[in-house]
N, C-alpha and C positions, 0 to 999 in steps of 0.2 A: 458178512461174507464180502469179498472184495471184491468190486467189478474189473470183468475180466478184461477190460481195459485201461485200465487203472495202472497209471507210471509211478516207479518205484525210485530212488536214485537211494543208497546207503553212501554216505562218504562219513569219513573219519572229523573228529576235530582237527585235527591237526591239518591235514588240506583247509578247512575251514579259515583258519588261523593266518594263511597263507598271502591272506589279506588283508593288508595294516585297513584299512577301507570294508570292516567285518563286513558279508553277507548273508546271511542265516536263510533269506526267502527260496522258498523252495524253486524259482524260475531257473533262477543262478547254478543250480548243478542241475538242470534237466539233460536227460539224457543224449540231448543231442551236443550239450553246452561239451560234458564228460567224453565223447566221441568226437569234440573237436581240439579239448584238450590231450587227448590220445596220438591225434593226428601229426600234433604241435610239440609235442614232448622233448623235440630234439632242437629245437626252433632259441632263435635269441631274441630275450626284452629288448625294444627300441631303444630304452634308457642308456644303453651301453654304446651304440651306434648314430645316437643323431643327439645335435643341441636341439633342445623345445626353447620355441621363444612364442611369446602378444605383447599387445600393445601395453599390458599390464607389467611387458619389464621391465619397459620405460621409467616406473616410479608408480607412487601412487594413484590410487582412481580421482583424488582431487584433482591432484599434478597433473596427469591426462588428460582430465575433464578440460580442464581450463586450456590445455594448450590446443586440444579440439575444436573447444568453442570460442574460434575470434575471429578477426573479422575480418581477415585476407581471402582475396579471388581463391575459392576452391579450385584446384587446377590438378590434383597427387589423387591419381582412383583409389578408393579403400576398399579393399577385400571385408565382404562381411558374408557368413554362412551359407546363404543361397546362393553364389557367387560358387561354393566348390564340391569337385565330386565327380563321379565318373570321366576320370584323367587330366582333362583342361578344365579351365576357368570360364566360367560363363560370365564374360564380357559388356553383356547387353543391357545389365541393370548394377552399375558399379557407381556408389555413388564417390564422393570427393569429396579430398580434405584441402588445406594450402597449403601449398610450399615450407610455408615456414614452419607449421606444425608438423609435417615429413620431418624434414628436417632437424626436428629437434627428437621425435618420436624413431631412433635409429633403430634398436632395438626390434625392432618389427616391421623395418623394409625387407623387402623380399631380393632376393640373389638367384642370378641362374641356378634353374634344377634344385631350387629348395620346394619343399614339398606341403604343400598346404590340407590342414584337416579342418572340420567343425567342430566344435565341440559342443556347440547348443544349440537349439532347433533341428535343419533338419540335417540331421550329422548321420555318420556313413557314407564310405568313399576317399576320397584323395584327386589333390589337382598338384600339378607339376607345373612351375612355374618356367615359361618358355622365354624366346629372348624378347618378344614382345611385351614382354612382361614385368622385368627384370624393373625397380626401384617403383613398386608400386608398395602400399601399404595395407597393413590388416588391424582387423577391430578385436575387439577380448573373447568374442566368441569364435575366432579360428583362430588356430595354432599354428606357429611356422617349423618346421623341423628342418632341419642342415645334416645332411648326412658330413659325417666327422672323417671316415676314409673313403677310401676306392673297393671296399671288400664287397660292398651294398652299395649295385647303381640306383639312380634315384628313377627311373625308366623303370625297373622292375620292382622296385619298391613301391610306385606309384600303384601299379598294376598290380599288387598282391593286396593293397590295401584296397583295391574296388573288385578283386575274387571272393568271392561265399566267402572263405577263410577270414578275411580281415573283414568285410562286414557282419560275419558273425560275430566276431570277437567284440568289435566294438556295440552289435545289438544284448548280447549276452553283457556288457559293463555299464552298461545308460541307463538311466535312473529318471525317473519321471516317464508321464505315459504323453500326455499332448505336450509335452516343450522338453524331451528328453535332453540331456547335456552329460557331459564328459567332464571327470575331475581332470586334472593335470596327470594325478596320479595314475588313475585309471589309462592315459595315457601312453606311460609311461611302460606299462606292464604290458600292453600286447607287442605280441611274438611278430615275429616271424622267419620263415626257413635261411639257413646261407646253401643258396645252390650256386653252381658252378659258376665261372666270371662267363664263360664262352654260351650256356645257357641264357643268365641273362642278358648278353651283348644280342640276341637273338629276340628278345623281349623287346630293347631299343632298339630297334631296328621295324619291330612292326609296329610299335608305339611311333615312330619317327613318318608311318608310312601313313600313320591313321592323322597326325596332324597335317601331313602335306595335302591330303584331301578337304579335311577341317578346313586348311584356309584357302582351297581352291572354291569351297563350297561358300567359306563367308565373301571372298573374293566377286563371286560371279551375283550373288545377292547384295550385295551391295553396289554393285555396277545397275545392275534393274533399280536399284532406288533413287541414285543416284539421276540416271536415264529418265525415268517417271515425273521426278521435281524437275528434270529441267525440259521436258516438254511443258510444265507449266511455269517457267521462270520465274521458281521460286527457290528463296535460298533463305535460313536464318541467319547472314554476315549479310543481308540486305541492307543500305543504312537506314529503312522506314524501319527496319526492328528496334532503332535504336533514338531513334530521334524523339522528337514531344513524346513526354513520356504523359503528359496532362490530359485527359479526355473529360467536356464537358455534357452530360445529361441533364434533361429536362424531367420532373415529376415523369410525366407520361410515358417516357422510357425508359422508365425503371422501371413502372408498375408492370409495366409489359413485359419485360424480361425478369422480375417477379426475384432481382439479385441485388442487393445492397448495401455490397463490401465492393471495397473501392478496385480489385484484382482485377474485376470481372471486366472490366471496361479497359484497359490497358489498351490504348493505340494500337499495339501490334496484336490484337487479336482482330480487334476493325481491320486492318491489313490484309489480315490472314483471308477473312472473309472477302471482302475484296479482290483476292487475289481468284481464290476459286472459282467467283462467280462472273469470271472477266470469261470463263470455256464454258465449257457444256457440265452440269455434274447435278446430281437428286442427290436425294434425301434418303440413308440411309432404310426406313423404312419400307420405301417406296419400291425395294430391292431386294429381300427378304423376308422371313418371318421371325421375329424374335421370343424368344421361349426361355423362361427361368425353370431354374433346377430346384432343388431343395437345403434346407440348412439345416439337418439333423440334431444336431447339439453334441458334445464331447464325449455325454453321458452314452451315446452309442456308436463308439467306436472301437472297433472289434481290430484282434490283433490275425483275423483270417476273414473272409468273405468275397466280399465284390470289393475292389478298389474303390477309394472315396478320394477325388480327385480338388485337388483347392489353388487358388492362385498360383501359392507357393511353388506348386508341381507343373507348370507348364511355359514353356515361351514359346516366340513362335517358331521354333522348327520343330516340336513335340512334346510329349507327355510325360513324363519321368515317371521310375516305378515309384509312387505312394506307398506311405509306413503304416497310410490307417487305412480300417478298413469298415463294411458297413452289413449288417447280418442280411442275407437274401430272403429270412422269413420274412422282414418287414419292408423290406425296401427294393424286393424284387422288380416291382411295378414303375418303379421310377425312370424318368425319362434319360436314356443313355447316347452318346454320341454318333451316330452313325456317318459312313462313307460321305466326303464335300463336307458335312455340319462343319460351319468353323468355329471353334469356342473363341469367346470372347470376354475376356474381367471386366470387372464395371468397379470393385473394391481394391483396395488397398494401391493394390502396381496396375494404374486402370489405363487399359489399353491396347492388352497384350493379346494379338488375334494369331490362331493355331486351326489350318484343315487339315480335320482326318484326313487320311489319305485311307482310312478303310472302318468298317462297323469297332465301336473298341464297348467290350462288356465290364465300362468304369461307368462310377455316377460320379458329377460333377456339384460344386457345392454352387448353392445358388449365387454367387459372388461372379459366375461365370453364364455367360448367355451362351444359348446355342443357335446359331445364322444357319438359319435353309434358305436356298435361295429361290424365289417366288417362279413359277411352272409358266409364268407368261414373261418371263426377263432374258434377257439375254447378258449376260457378263461373265467374264474369265473369272470363275472362284479365286483361280493362285491370284490375278491381278487385282482384285478385291482385298485377299489379306494382304499384301503386298502394298495396297494406299492404307488401309487399314492399321498397319504398324510403323506406317510413315509419321513424319515431324506435322505432315497437310493435320491427319489424325490424334498426333498425339499432340497438338498444341490447342485442340478443341477438350481433349481430356484436363488441361492444365486448365482451359478458363474455364469451364464446368464445374470441376469437381475441386478447384483450389479453395481456399480457404478454410479449408481444415484438419485437425492431423491426422486421421484417418479417413484418406479420399474414399470420396463415392461419389460415384457417377450415376446417374440417377435413369432408368430403362426413357420416361421422355425423354431426359432431353439425348442420349444415344440414338431415338427414332430420329433426331435433327440433326444428327451427324450429318455432315456436306461431304458427296462423295464424287471428284472429280471423274469424269465420264470419257476417255479420251475414247480415239476412232476402235473399230474391232481388231482391226490388223494388231495397234499399237497392242491393244490389250493381249494380244494372243501372242505380241512377240516377249514380251515383259512376262505374261504369266509362264511361257517357256523357259525364261532363266531363272524363274524361280524355281520351278519344278527340277530345273538341272542342279540348281546349291540344292536342295533335299536328295535330290541322287547320291551325292557326291556326299552330303552326310550321311547318307546310310551306309554307300563304302565304308566310312571311316568309323562308323558306329558298328559295321561287320567285323572288322581291324581291331578293333577294342574289347570284344567276346571272345577274338582267336584267340588274343594276346589273354586275356582272363583264364578260359580253357586250358590253353595250354601250360600256364600254370599248376593251378587244380589238379590236371592231371602230371602232371611233375610230383608234388605232394604226395597223391592219394597211389602213383604206380613208382614212375622214374624218370628222372628225365630223358634218358631213350624214349621211354613209351611220349613222350609230352612233342618232343620234336620231332616225333613218326607221324604223330597227331597236325601236327606246325607243316609238314612238308604236304601233307592231304589237305588241306584247309586254304593255302593261300597259292 
């Protein structure tokens, strides 16, 4: 006897054969995906409207690898999968390649209004290239889509692939659980409805407004960071960071630090510590309680449950939607971040700090520490998060976690991180600038969600209903 909640889909062989990368797994034909097919029945496959390219479009793997691994200065931003998604590029953690390599990798150079999609790792969503991101390059885990005509507006195109109808297609076609990926063939099979040009222009207008607020947010945050560093008279352009690169240490000093790698003793780090200690400072462990979370292992990953947040899911502005979940049955009692908790990364990309604006029902990986202010300490937490994300702390992370392929910043090292303590009035002013930056970014995110909902309503109902929703939402 079949269970009453058992989901069954009956598919003709001809439907399976439509996919030359034949999929016979039941999940591919789940009811939600069949409904998706129905909604997008009249939509157009994107291979008819875009040109696709990535870094491997420039030549063989060996050729590209030789080009990238040159010895010239690294100056050109290089887009990876973690930089892509949710309409705009995340430019905070871009790696770089040389201008020489960039000029040889012509096929993967970004042009205005190209659309970037991640095809391996953190897949799902799309980002549009704006004026400030022209002339970047991208690696093999990112595909560049260039629209071939004006029938599809790139802002609408990007918004659609960030809507549930774009995300669900990517989810369906992706293979692999821990490290999902999409083949170029599957990307070409993605569909998009052709809506009126006027409707697409309305979506462009919202996205441009969202970008304006995001730009204001970035400017406000960068201004706060520059003001903070100015108060310390600190700049990485200071000649002291580029002077004598030789450091002499006796055995007693080496034993005290328990570090035997030369990188740790670079003069620039000594200059950094000297600069911090010229003014009031304290050790991080004196300001906050530091708690660790868990690392359950990939065998516990689920498709539903409590979101499991890893380092790749956070940045200084927030927590992105996780693609991995844990079962409440086993992990319901695990520590979750509360309002005013600062999540701080210690592995991989070390030194990312995000202050939670509200209680979050998520579980964080062991690579994310939970920092909570001690009861007897007076410090503006937005000021503290600004400091933790600044070059002042990033360089301490570079010193402590350097010397290994996968960066690891130990808790005892983090406890000894030096935090400049400026006057309360200055802390409050800088904290206010950070809070304003977050407010502006929140408006930007709300506009993006409105744009995505507007597109979804147009698909589910019609353009008129979608435009009525839009008019009542902005």
